[in-house]
N, C-alpha and C positions, 0 to 999 in steps of 0.2 A: 526420419524427420530430416528433411533436406531444405525446404522453403518455408519459412515461418513468418506468419503475420503476427506481429506484436501490436496490440493496440494500446494507446497511452505510454508509448516507450520513450517520451521525453519527460514523464513525470518521475517520481521518486523511485517506486519499486520497479517499474518498468524499465527505466534506464539502468538501474542497477542489474536486472535480469540480462539486459543486452550485453552489458559488458561482461558479466558471468559466462553466458552462453558463448560469446565468441571466443573466450578464453578456454572453454571446455570442449568446443566441437570445431575443429579445423575446417570442416566442410560446409557447416551449416550458412545459408543466406537468409538474412533477415530484412523484411520489410516492415518499417515502423511508421504506423498511422497514427497520428496525433494532431489534435486541433489547436495546440499551443495556447491553451487558456491559461489562466493566471498561475497554476501551479505546474506548468509544463515549461520546459527551457531547453533550447538547444545547447546551452552551456552544460547540461547534464550529460551530453553526448561527445564532449571534448575527450580526447586521448583514448578513443576507442581502440581495442586490439584489432588489427586488421580491418580499418574502416571500409575497404573496398567491398567487403560482404555485407555491408549495412546500407540500405537505401531508405531515406527518410521522405515521407509523403505527408504534407500538411492537409488535414482534412477532417470531416466530422464522421464518427461511426454511425450517425444517423442518415448519412448520405448513401442510400442504397445503390445507385448506380456506380459510385466510386468503389464501394465494397465489392460489388459484383466484378468490376474490372480488375481489382488488384488480385482478387482470388484466381482469376483466369489467366491474367497476363503474366503473373509470376507463379503459376502453377503450385499455389500454396497448398501444402499438406497438413499444416498444423497451424491453428490459431491460439495465440495465448492472450487472453482478454484482460488487461488491467485497467483499460480506460473507464474512470468513474469520477464523479463528485464525491469527495470522501471526508469533508470536514464537518463534524456534527454541528459546530456552532453556525456554521454557513447554512446549512440545511433547515435550522430553525429560523432563520432570518428570511431565507428564500427557497422553499422546497421545490419549487416548479422545475428548476434547472436539474434537480435530482432525479426527479421522475423522468424528465426528457432523456438525459444521458444514461442513467443507470438501467432503466427499464427499456425505453423505446430503442435506445442505442444497442442493448443486449440483444433484443429481440431482431433488430435489423441485421445483425452479425449472424445470429443463429439462423435465420430464414435464407440469407444468402449463402450460407454454408451447406444448408440442407439442399438447396437449388443446385449448386455447383457440384457437390459431392455426390448426392444420392439421386437427384433427378437427372441431371445432365451426365453424371457418371463419369466426370473429368478424373477422378482418382480412385483406385481401389479402395473399397470402404474399409479394409483392414489395414490400411496405411495412412489413416487420416486421424486426426484428434482434435477436438474443440476443448481448450482447457479454460476454465472460468475461475478467476481469482476473487474471492470474496472475504468476509469478515466474521469474526466471532461475535460481532455486535448484533447479528441476526438473532441470537439466542435469547436476548434480554439480559437481565442482571441476575447476580446470585447473592443470596444471604450469606452470612458469615460462615455457617456450617454446611452449606449446599455442596455437593459433589461438583467437580469441574464438568464443563460442557463436553459432551461427546457427539459423535456424529448422529446419534439418534434423538438428541435432545429437541424437544418441540420448539419451533420458532416463536419468539415473542418479542419482536422489535419494539423499541420504545422511542426512537426518534425518526424523523422523516429519512434521514440518511440510511439508518438500519432497515427501515421498512422498504426503501427502495432496492437495497441489496437483497433482502428476503425475497422480493418479487422477482428479481433477475435470477436468483438462484432456482425458484420454482420454474421460470421459464426453461432454464438450461436442463433441468431433469425432465421436463415434459417433452422436450425434443428428443430425448434419448428413448423415453418409454413410448412415444406416440410414433416416431418416425424412425427410430433406430439410429440417430445421429450418434456417433462415438464421442462422448464427452467424458469430462472429469472436473471435479470442483475441489478447490481447497479453501477452507475457512481459517484464516490466520488471525493471530493475536496482534497486539500493537507492535507495528515495525519501528525500527530507529537505524540511524547509520548515516553515511554520507549521502549527500544530495537531497536531503528532505527538506521540502518547503518550510521556511521558518515561522509558520504559524502554529506548527505542532509542537507539544510539550518540550521535547528534548532539544531541538534545534533552537527553539525560542529562549530557553533557558540559558543555553550555552552563550548565545549571541548577546542576550541582554545583559548577563553578568560580565562578559567580557568587556561590554561597553559602559558598565555602571548604571544600567537601567534597572527599574523594578523588576522583580521576579513574581509575577502573579499567581498565586496559589488558589485555586477554586475552593471555597468553601473552607472546611477543615484539613483539606489535602490528604485525607485518608482513603480516597478512591484507590482500588486496587485493579491494576491491570497486569496481564502477561505480557512480557517485553520480549520481542523476537528480533535478533540481530538481521539486518536485511539481506546480507549474503547467505546465512542460513536458510532464509526463506526462499531464495533463488534456488539454492541446491535442492530443497524440498520439491518445489515446483517441477523442475526438470526430472527429478526422480519419479514424481507422479505420472508426468507425461510419458516417459520412457517405460516404465515398468508398473504403472498403476492399472487397476482393472477399469475398463470402460464402463461408465454409469456410476461409478463410485465417488463418495465424498471423503476427503481426508482433512482431519484438523491438523493444524500446524502452530506449534507454539515453542516458546523459548525457556519454559520451566523457570520463570523468574517473575515473582508476583509481590514486590514489595509496594507499600502505599506511595502514591505519587510524591508525597512530602519528602519521602526518603529518597527517591529519584533525584529530586532537586538539590537535596544536600549532597548527595554523592557527586553530582556534577559540580557543585561548588568546591568540594574538597579536592576533586582532580584539578580544577582551575587553580586553587590556592597553590597546588603542588607544581603545576606546570608554568604558573606566571606568578612566582612569589614576589616579584617586585611590583605588581600591580597596585595602583593606588585604591583599588576597590576590595582588596583582601581586608577581612575575610569575606569572600563572595556571598556567604550565607546571610550576611546582614542586609542584604538586598531583598530578601524575601518579604512579601507583603500579601496578606489575604484579601481576596475580593469575592463578591457575591458569586455563589454557585451558579452552574449551568442549569437551566430548567429541565427537570427530568433526568438528571444526571445519574447514569447507572452507577451503582456503588462498587460492584466487583465483577471482574471477568476472570475466568481461568479455564484453560482448555486441557482436555485429556488427549495425549498424543500416542496413546498405546497402539492405536490401529496402524498408524504410518510406521511406527517403530517395528511393529511385529510383522506386517506385510512387506514393507518396503526397506527395512534396515536403516530408517533415517532418524537421527536425532540431532539437535542443535550442537554446534560446536563451540559457540561463544558463551562463557558466562556472562552476566550483567556487568561485573566489574571490567573484564577485558573488552567487551563490546562498547561500553561507555568510554573507556580510555581511547579506543581507537576512534570513535566517534568525536569526542572533544578534540582530539589531535588532528583530526581531518579539517574540522572547521576553523581551527586555529592556522593550519597550513594553507588553506585556500581562501584568502581574503578577496581574491579577484571573482571567485564564484558568488560570494555573499554579496559583493557589490554589484554585479551583473544582475543577480535575482532581485536586489532592492530597486534598481533602475527600471526594470521591465515589468514590474508587477504593480498591483494595488496594495500591496502588503501594508504599508504604513497607514493608509486611510481605513483599511479594514481593521488593523489592530486598534487604531485610536476609537474607532465606533464600537468594536466588541468589548474592549476593556473599560471604556468611559462609562458604558451603561452598566458595569458591574462594580463601579466605585474605584476601579485602578487608574494608574497614571501611565502615560505613554510618553 
């Protein structure tokens, strides 16, 4: 792995992966293709380790000519595909963009890689890898006593977002079985950590609580997710690319499954401790229940035995340590928060989304 094309590298997980990879591999060169839509920001790429080994290209993964050029010009041997529309609420209100980016975009990348690596034979086939980053939401929802999702669990997506990611997963596998394209897939649980766009649960709660705004809890707040610290996820992705078997899927999770309402209470307790002089203490008093999301999956849980047994990967961060680091990061980076708010449609989106649920922004 010498020349890596990272798609969506100005987004949350993609940018954290770039930071992580540049620290881990002193020789790697990264080409970062990102359209800089609302959730992508060049602020996520500040203070990169050895930034001379990182090249940013603003562009669309659906632009076949651009993707072809990047693969050839930079002699790409590894594609790490993060670029995706990823917010379930946005997919409910506007599914078309999810189909375009998550399905058509993935197809464009796969076919360009097939042409460059397998047809034009620009690189030895045993020295290339197309890695696709996906989600546990493709598996659907779990009942209270159901076993955790494993890699052989049947797909049952329940939102436009999950359906678009399921479709992209199937395309990636098809290119392996049909054309022999060396691929790997990771299906991860809910990520959290630094640089996450503040429409998602954890950064939204941190920033709202810090500023004395309501903390909107969907329904009864008893939805259960598995929470994965983003740097743990980055480590897992790199492990799969370097040592995982081609054509295989690996689930990646954090072994943390508290109800959402407990996540919010924990964040509030950490803020109470870190900002004892805040006029908003106790921050849990800001919690308010709003109407639940349509078709809201009740429970996710992922079985990570395969990646642990085959590749020796396990998460390093507990939920307590990860949340404490995350809260501290947002408190210590007000300039990042301000830049994100200035360049995005965040406030109008939040007003629209939560006003319809009976919440206040």
